[in-house]
N, C-alpha and C positions, 0 to 999 in steps of 0.2 A: 178869728182869722189868723192872728199871729201864731197861736199855738198850733193850729192846723198846718200852716206852712212849715213851721219849725220842725215839728215831729214827722210830718210826711216826708220832708227832706232827709231827716235822719234815717227814716225807714228805707227810703229809696236808696240812699247811700249804702246802707247795710246790705240790702239785697244785691246791688250791683257789685258789692265786695264779696258775694258768695253765700251770705246768710239766707235762710228761708224767710219768707214773709211772716210766717207764724212766729218764729224766734225773734225777728226784728220788732214785731208788734209787742210781744211779751216784754222785751227789754224796755220799751217806752213806757208800758204800763207800770213796770217796777220802778222806773226812774222818777215817774211823776204820778204817784197813787192818788193825788188830789184832783186829777182830771175828772170832770163831770161826764156822765153818760153821753150827753149831747156832743161834748168835745171829742170823746173817744169815737163816736159814730162818724163825725166829720173827718177826723184823721184817717180812720179806716177807709172811708169812702174814697178820699183823694188818693190814698196809697194804692188801693186796689185799682182804681180807675187809671192812674198814671202807668201802672204796670201793664194793664190790659192794652193801653194805647201807646206803649213805649216806642214801638217801631215808627209810628207816625210822628210822635213828639221828637224823637232823635233826628229824624229826617228834616223836620222843619227847623229845629235848633241849629243843625249843621249849616243850613242855608243862611241863617241869620248871623252866624259867627264869622268874623273875618279871620280868626285864628283859633286854634283849639283852646278849650278851657281845661287846664291840667289839674285844677282842684276838683276832685270828684264831688265833694259836697256842694260846691258852688254850681256845678253843672246840674246836680240833682235838684237844687233850688230852682234853677231856670226851667227844668222840665216840669216841676210841680206848678210853677207859675203859668206856663203855657197851657198845661192841662186845665187849670182852673179858668183861665180866660176863654178857652175854647169849649169846654164840656160842662161847666157849671153855671149857675145863675148868679154867682157872686159878682158884685159891682166891680167893673174893671179898675176903677180908681183905687178901690180898697185892696184889690189883689196886688197891684203894682206897689202901692204905698207900703203895705206890710211886708212884701217880698224884699223891698229895699232895707227895711228895718231888720229883717232876719239876716240879710247879707252882711250887715255890720257885725254880726256875731258868728259868721260862717267862715271857716278856714282862717285865712290871714286877716279877714275883715276888710279887705281892699276891693270887694266886688260890688259895692253899692252902685257906682256909676254904670258898670256893665249891666247889672240886673235891670236898672231903670231903663237904659237904652234899648236892651234886647226886648223887654216886655212891651215897651211902647211901640217899638218897630213892628213887633208881631201884630199888635192891634191895628196898625196902619195897613199891613200887608196880609192880613189873615186869609182872605179869599184866594189870593194868588198863591200863598204858601201851601194852603190845603190842596188846591188843585194840582200843583206841581208835585207835592209829596205823594199824593195818591196815584200818581202815574208810575211810581216805583213799587216793586213788590213789598219791600220792607215797610213803606209808608201805607200802602193799601191794606195789607194783611196783618201788620203788626205781629209778625212772627220772624224768627231767624231765617235767613235764606236757606240753610240746610234743611230746616223743618218744612218749609214750603215745598222745596224740591222733593222731599221724601213723600209728602202727601200727594203731590201730582203723580208720582210714580205708583204709589199704592192704590190710589182711588181716582183714576182718570176722569170719571164722570161725577164724582162727589167731592173732590178736594176743596172746591170753593166753599161749599156748604160747611164742610168740616172746619175750615179756618174761620169762617164767619161765626159759627156757633161758639168756637173757643174764645171769642172776644165779647160774648154777650154775658149778661147777668144770669147766673144759674137759676133753674126752677127750684121751688121749694115743694117737695113731695112728702106726703105722710104715708105711714103704714099703719093701718088699723089693726089692733091686736084682736085676732079672731076669738080669743078666749073671753074677751070682754065686750064684744059688740060686732057690728057689721058696718059696711060702708054707707048704706042708705041712712041708718040712724045717726051716724056721725056727721054726714053731710047736713042733716037737719039741725044738728047742734051747732055746726059752724054757721049756718044761715041765721040761726037765732041770735048769734053774737055779732052778726054783720060781716062775716068772712065769706067771700065768694070763692067757690071751689067746684071741682068736678071730678067724677070717678074716672080712673084709668083702667082699673080692673076690680076684682072683688075684694082687694085689700088696699089698693093704692089710690090716693087722692092728691090731685094737683091743686095747690092754692093759686088763686089769681095774682096775689101779691104776698111776698114773704112777710112774716110777722115773728115776733119773739115767741119762744115756746110758752111763756107765761100767759099768752093770749089763747092758747089752744086748750079747749075743754078737756079735762081729764088727763093732761099730759103727765103731771107729776104722780098720777095714780096708775100710770102704765097703760092707759087705754089707747095710746097712739104714740108712734115714734116718728122722728124725722129721718127719712132714708130715701135716697134717690131711687126712682122707679127702676132704672137699669140694674142697680145693686140688688133689688128685691127678687130678681130671677134666680139668684144663687141658691137660696133655700128651697125654692120650688123644684129646681133641677135635681137637687140631691135626692129628693123623694124618700126622705127618711121616715120610716114607719115606727109606731110606738114600740118602745122597748129596745130599739137598736142601740148599739155602741157607735157613737159618732165622734169624729175628730174634726174640730175647727182649727186649722193651722193658720198662724198669723192672724189671730182673731181680733185684735184691737182695731177700732174702739168698741166693737161688740154688736154692731148693728145686725150682722148676719147671724151671730150667735143667738141673739134674742129672737130673731125671726124663726130660726130652726125650732126653738123651744116653744114658740107660740103655735107652731103647726103640729107638734107631736110631743108626747112624753118620751124623752130620750135619756140615755146614759151618755151625756155629752162631756167631752174634754175639750177645753179651749186653751190653746197655748199661744204665747207670744214671746219673742226674744227680749222685749222691753218690759221690765217689771212695772214701771210707772204707767205705761200704756195699758198694761193688763189690769191695773186698778180701775181704769175707765170701763173695762168690760164688766167688772164687778159692780160698779155704780149703775150701769145700764140694766143689768140683771136684777139688781135690788129694786130699781124703779118699776120694773115689769113684774116683780114678784116671782121670778124664775131662778132656777139653780143649775149650776154646772160645776165641774171640777176645773179649776183654773191653775195652770202651771206655767211658770216662766221657763222658757227654753227655746233653743234653736230648732226649727222644724227640720232642718237639714242634718241634725245630729240626734236622732230619736233615742239612742241608747242612754241619754242623760235623763229623759223624762218618761219614756214609754214603759208600761208595766208588762209588756210581752203578750198581751191579749189582742187579737186582731180586731180591727174596726169593720163594721158593716158599711159605713159611709165615711168618706173623707172629703172635706172641703179644703182645697189647696188654693187659697186666695193669696197668691205669691207676691213678694216685693216686685215692683215694676217701676217704670218711668212716670206713671200717673199722668200721662199725656192726655188721657180721656177726660180728666177732671181739671184741665188747665183753666177753665173759666172760674172755678172755685179757688184755684191756687195759681194766679197769673204769673207768679214768680217762676213757676216751672218752665215757662217758655224761655226765660233768660238764664236759668241756672243749668238746664240740661245741655249736654254736649253729645255730639253724634257717637263718640266712642263709649258713652255711658251704656249703650245698648249691649255692648259686648259683655260688660260686667253684669248687667241685669240678666242677660240670657244664661250666663254661667251659673248664677245663683238659682235661677228658675230650674235649670236642668238638674242641679245637685239636689234641690228640694224635692222635685218630682221623683227622682230615682231613690231618694231616701224614704219617702212616704209610701211608695208603691208596695214594698214588702209588708207594710203594716195592714194592708187591706185584705180582708178575708176573701176566699174564692166566692165568686158570685156577687161580691160587693161593688159599689160604685164610687168613683172619684170624680169630682168636678174641679177642673182647672180653670181658675178665674184671674183676670187682671183688670185694671182700670186703665189700660193702654190702648192706643189706636195704631201702634206700630207693629206691622206683621212679624217682625223678628221676634217679638215677645209673645206672639199670639198663634196664628196659624202655623208658622214655621216651627215654633216650639212644640205645639201639639203633634204635628206630623212627625217630628224627630223622636218624640217620646214614644209614639206608637210603633215606629220602626225599631226602636231599641228593645221594646217589650212585646214579644209575640203573644203574650197572654192578655194584652190590653185590647179589648174590643171597643172600637169607637161607636158610640150610640148617637142616634139622631136627637136633636134638641127639641124641646117642647114648643108648642104653638106660641107665636108671638116673638120668637127669636129668629134671626136670619139663619139660613142653612149653614153658612160658614162660621157662625158663632160671633161675628163681629158687629157689635152695636156701635154705631157712630153717633156723636152728639146731635141732639135735636132739641127743640124747645121743651120737650117733655122729659128727657133723660140725658145723662152724661154718656161718655164712651166707655164701653166694657167689652170684654171678650170672654167667651165660655166654650169649654170643650168637656164632653162627658164620656167617661170610660167605664167599662165593666170588666172586672177580672174574670177571665174564663176559668171555670172549675177545673 
């Protein structure tokens, strides 16, 4: 318990200071490599949970405090403690006792009395505090006010569901490698090892409960991959046929790259601006027993990496706000700022305009994001079509909304797709 609170507090402090949750977790693992898997799991669970519920936790803590806590790490400890008392099965006495001990080594070390008083007061007033906090937008939805307002405007009939889903645990979905098997046979294998699951389509399987990949039959032999169902639409939409030259722009970590190659034998080039992330593409392809040409480079600057030969298909999975996958990365809710969308939109425009000349006449380009904000999605696709008279907007395949916007559901994350063909 002590290690959980200590490190979850450190992680929350880092995220509130602007670091990503991924980086904050990595720093803790490096700082204490002796942590056992069970301890790591507990630290991760509390860190993710506190960030998912941060709006509610902040609202209740502000009610409990008679004056602001200026030590960021001490405030983070209080948020962690309140999260554990309200959302976990940990014994209240143990939570409070260890939080006081952590406080002795937090900041100036003068917060023991405050931590003890606040957490005990929370236990006494929990029902009242929860009721009052959930009357506020921040407390009820646990999203920034500007995000809530944007969702109300964009999705007048669905904004509540969008926000609710963004606070849930994400689904674990598998993609069966069609080169090595089919959904029905893999479902049988899962049942044989006691894993409950159901098919979503002819390659996607939804697990009833997430498990480690070491529990998945044949995972290390490339027979199955972990990939969100929403993300699996990209390769299908591209409709790449055997022998085609295909570009997977911004390919890391390689889920879509692998899917494309599972569907057809292609001359595929995968690029990513981050060489370290590109190594993950290589790892994924090795596990699947597939090959592609991997090149480090900026998709918006093709002259550095392009060989001059047109591509028949291009997957433009562009950098975006990642707001459609916030339940997998709850720090996104608190790190994003409204002005960020101006920057992302500029990057997306530059990338699309740079990639379009690389597409052969009659070829297809899929524009993809994992965002739920229209400025990055429908508005971006419409503006692209207006700038390029030779870009013909094509209807999407069955199973996708007409407007291309997938909103988060219990079965998939939030994604956007637009399909264009270059007129001959």
